[in-house]
C-alpha angles and dihedrals in degrees: 000000000000093000091082094068090044092054093044091046094049090049090053092045093049091047091051091049094047089055095040094055093032095234109191091000091291096148093048092048091047091050093047098041102036124003101043093057128090116258102211106292092348115102119219111283141201093306090065087072119076090232091052090048090054091053091048087051090053088050090054093045090050091053088050092052092049093049092045088052090054090057095045095048098080091057098037115013096190095050092042094049092046092050091048092048092048091047094048092047090050091047095050095047093045090048090054091049092047093049091050091047093049091049091049091048093049092049091052092056116108112253093254095054097095103291 
């Protein structure tokens, strides 16, 4: 039953690409409706910025590629492994950029904003 990881991976990849390229205003709506709002005592973070949202979209797309590769590997090991490697590489690079962006955003907060 390897079609399940393929379907889940393609859904994650598609979601990431929709946000990355802002199809239908998806990224703007996500920023306005979710990521630009306070979460309790947490101030909005890196995802409240369009550049940050694009990096998070790449993170999601990388996860989708990796999961898709897991599903493809039983049928074609080379394609599956290459897809997993590409997805994992994308995910790791995007995660490092996200962490750096979140730290930069946190350090830019005024002292009374929940530090």
